[in-house]
C-alpha atoms as an extended CHARMM CRD file, in Angstrom:
* protein
*
        78  EXT
         1         1  MET       CA             14.2060000000       68.6040000000       -6.3940000000  PROA      1               0.0000000000
         2         2  THR       CA             16.1940000000       71.4920000000       -5.0080000000  PROA      2               0.0000000000
         3         3  VAL       CA             19.2840000000       70.5910000000       -2.8690000000  PROA      3               0.0000000000
         4         4  SER       CA             20.1390000000       72.6740000000        0.1720000000  PROA      4               0.0000000000
         5         5  ALA       CA             23.3890000000       72.6420000000        2.1860000000  PROA      5               0.0000000000
         6         6  TYR       CA             25.5850000000       74.4010000000        4.7070000000  PROA      6               0.0000000000
         7         7  ILE       CA             29.0320000000       75.3680000000        3.7140000000  PROA      7               0.0000000000
         8         8  LEU       CA             31.4290000000       75.8580000000        6.7120000000  PROA      8               0.0000000000
         9         9  ILE       CA             34.2240000000       78.1480000000        5.7560000000  PROA      9               0.0000000000
        10        10  GLN       CA             37.7090000000       78.7620000000        7.1500000000  PROA      10              0.0000000000
        11        11  THR       CA             39.4430000000       81.8770000000        6.0640000000  PROA      11              0.0000000000
        12        12  GLU       CA             42.7590000000       83.6870000000        6.3950000000  PROA      12              0.0000000000
        13        13  VAL       CA             42.9670000000       85.8430000000        9.5220000000  PROA      13              0.0000000000
        14        14  GLY       CA             40.9460000000       88.9970000000        9.2680000000  PROA      14              0.0000000000
        15        15  LYS       CA             39.0580000000       87.9240000000        5.9420000000  PROA      15              0.0000000000
        16        16  ALA       CA             35.8540000000       86.4880000000        7.4420000000  PROA      16              0.0000000000
        17        17  ALA       CA             33.6810000000       89.6340000000        6.9180000000  PROA      17              0.0000000000
        18        18  ALA       CA             35.0370000000       90.2040000000        3.3690000000  PROA      18              0.0000000000
        19        19  VAL       CA             34.4700000000       86.4470000000        2.4230000000  PROA      19              0.0000000000
        20        20  ALA       CA             30.8790000000       86.6760000000        3.7750000000  PROA      20              0.0000000000
        21        21  THR       CA             30.1570000000       89.8060000000        1.8370000000  PROA      21              0.0000000000
        22        22  GLU       CA             31.5050000000       88.2050000000       -1.3220000000  PROA      22              0.0000000000
        23        23  VAL       CA             29.8700000000       84.9180000000       -0.9930000000  PROA      23              0.0000000000
        24        24  ARG       CA             26.5190000000       86.6450000000       -0.5410000000  PROA      24              0.0000000000
        25        25  GLN       CA             26.6720000000       87.6700000000       -4.2080000000  PROA      25              0.0000000000
        26        26  ILE       CA             26.7740000000       84.2710000000       -5.7020000000  PROA      26              0.0000000000
        27        27  PRO       CA             23.5930000000       82.8760000000       -7.1940000000  PROA      27              0.0000000000
        28        28  GLY       CA             22.3590000000       80.0850000000       -5.0520000000  PROA      28              0.0000000000
        29        29  VAL       CA             23.5060000000       81.5170000000       -1.7320000000  PROA      29              0.0000000000
        30        30  VAL       CA             20.5440000000       82.0850000000        0.5860000000  PROA      30              0.0000000000
        31        31  ALA       CA             22.5190000000       83.3580000000        3.5490000000  PROA      31              0.0000000000
        32        32  ALA       CA             26.0090000000       83.8680000000        4.6470000000  PROA      32              0.0000000000
        33        33  ASP       CA             27.0850000000       84.8910000000        8.1520000000  PROA      33              0.0000000000
        34        34  ASP       CA             30.5220000000       85.4530000000        9.8170000000  PROA      34              0.0000000000
        35        35  VAL       CA             30.6660000000       83.3700000000       13.0730000000  PROA      35              0.0000000000
        36        36  THR       CA             33.0600000000       82.4680000000       15.9420000000  PROA      36              0.0000000000
        37        37  GLY       CA             34.5150000000       79.1490000000       16.6610000000  PROA      37              0.0000000000
        38        38  PRO       CA             36.5240000000       76.6490000000       14.4430000000  PROA      38              0.0000000000
        39        39  TYR       CA             34.8780000000       78.1860000000       11.2340000000  PROA      39              0.0000000000
        40        40  ASP       CA             34.6760000000       81.7380000000       10.1520000000  PROA      40              0.0000000000
        41        41  CYS       CA             31.5740000000       81.8160000000        7.9290000000  PROA      41              0.0000000000
        42        42  VAL       CA             28.5000000000       79.7830000000        7.6270000000  PROA      42              0.0000000000
        43        43  VAL       CA             26.7780000000       79.7660000000        4.2540000000  PROA      43              0.0000000000
        44        44  ARG       CA             23.3300000000       78.3020000000        3.3400000000  PROA      44              0.0000000000
        45        45  VAL       CA             22.9500000000       77.4600000000       -0.3290000000  PROA      45              0.0000000000
        46        46  GLU       CA             20.3680000000       75.8680000000       -2.6920000000  PROA      46              0.0000000000
        47        47  ALA       CA             21.0330000000       74.2860000000       -6.0440000000  PROA      47              0.0000000000
        48        48  PRO       CA             18.8480000000       72.2650000000       -8.4680000000  PROA      48              0.0000000000
        49        49  SER       CA             20.8560000000       69.0950000000       -8.1210000000  PROA      49              0.0000000000
        50        50  MET       CA             23.7670000000       67.5290000000       -6.1690000000  PROA      50              0.0000000000
        51        51  ASP       CA             25.9240000000       67.9380000000       -9.3780000000  PROA      51              0.0000000000
        52        52  ASP       CA             24.9620000000       71.6910000000       -9.3560000000  PROA      52              0.0000000000
        53        53  LEU       CA             25.7230000000       71.9430000000       -5.6720000000  PROA      53              0.0000000000
        54        54  GLY       CA             29.1960000000       70.4970000000       -6.2270000000  PROA      54              0.0000000000
        55        55  ARG       CA             29.8990000000       72.8990000000       -9.1780000000  PROA      55              0.0000000000
        56        56  LEU       CA             28.7400000000       75.8860000000       -7.0450000000  PROA      56              0.0000000000
        57        57  VAL       CA             31.1240000000       74.9040000000       -4.2230000000  PROA      57              0.0000000000
        58        58  VAL       CA             34.0460000000       74.0780000000       -6.2770000000  PROA      58              0.0000000000
        59        59  SER       CA             33.7900000000       76.6450000000       -9.0830000000  PROA      59              0.0000000000
        60        60  ARG       CA             32.3900000000       79.5870000000       -7.2370000000  PROA      60              0.0000000000
        61        61  VAL       CA             32.8010000000       79.3350000000       -3.3390000000  PROA      61              0.0000000000
        62        62  GLN       CA             36.2180000000       77.8190000000       -3.1740000000  PROA      62              0.0000000000
        63        63  MET       CA             37.6920000000       80.2450000000       -5.7020000000  PROA      63              0.0000000000
        64        64  LEU       CA             37.1300000000       83.2860000000       -3.5170000000  PROA      64              0.0000000000
        65        65  ASP       CA             40.2860000000       84.8990000000       -2.1470000000  PROA      65              0.0000000000
        66        66  GLY       CA             40.9130000000       84.3830000000        1.5390000000  PROA      66              0.0000000000
        67        67  ILE       CA             39.2170000000       80.9070000000        1.8660000000  PROA      67              0.0000000000
        68        68  THR       CA             41.5940000000       78.3370000000        3.1850000000  PROA      68              0.0000000000
        69        69  LYS       CA             38.9660000000       75.3820000000        3.7590000000  PROA      69              0.0000000000
        70        70  THR       CA             35.4950000000       74.4710000000        3.2650000000  PROA      70              0.0000000000
        71        71  THR       CA             33.2000000000       71.7650000000        4.5240000000  PROA      71              0.0000000000
        72        72  THR       CA             29.9210000000       71.0900000000        2.7680000000  PROA      72              0.0000000000
        73        73  MET       CA             26.9440000000       69.4960000000        4.6420000000  PROA      73              0.0000000000
        74        74  PRO       CA             23.9940000000       68.6320000000        2.5060000000  PROA      74              0.0000000000
        75        75  VAL       CA             20.6080000000       68.9620000000        4.2440000000  PROA      75              0.0000000000
        76        76  VAL       CA             18.6470000000       65.6080000000        4.6200000000  PROA      76              0.0000000000
        77        77  ASN       CA             15.1320000000       65.0000000000        5.5620000000  PROA      77              0.0000000000
        78        78  LEU       CA             15.2240000000       61.8760000000        7.8450000000  PROA      78              0.0000000000
């Protein structure tokens, strides 16, 4: 079963567009947009499992230069 999630990203000042461009290149990223408000980028991802989602966030997304904080919100079907 595929797991979907939104990742809210805070970046260093002036880095939102560059981070969104870089994160779009990561396999599993469905969409990435820079936004206004408390977060600078919102990313939609899909992964084969929760474990794969965790690896995607920790080893790929959080490693990008300019990211200061991420919050991951898995999608649930209630």
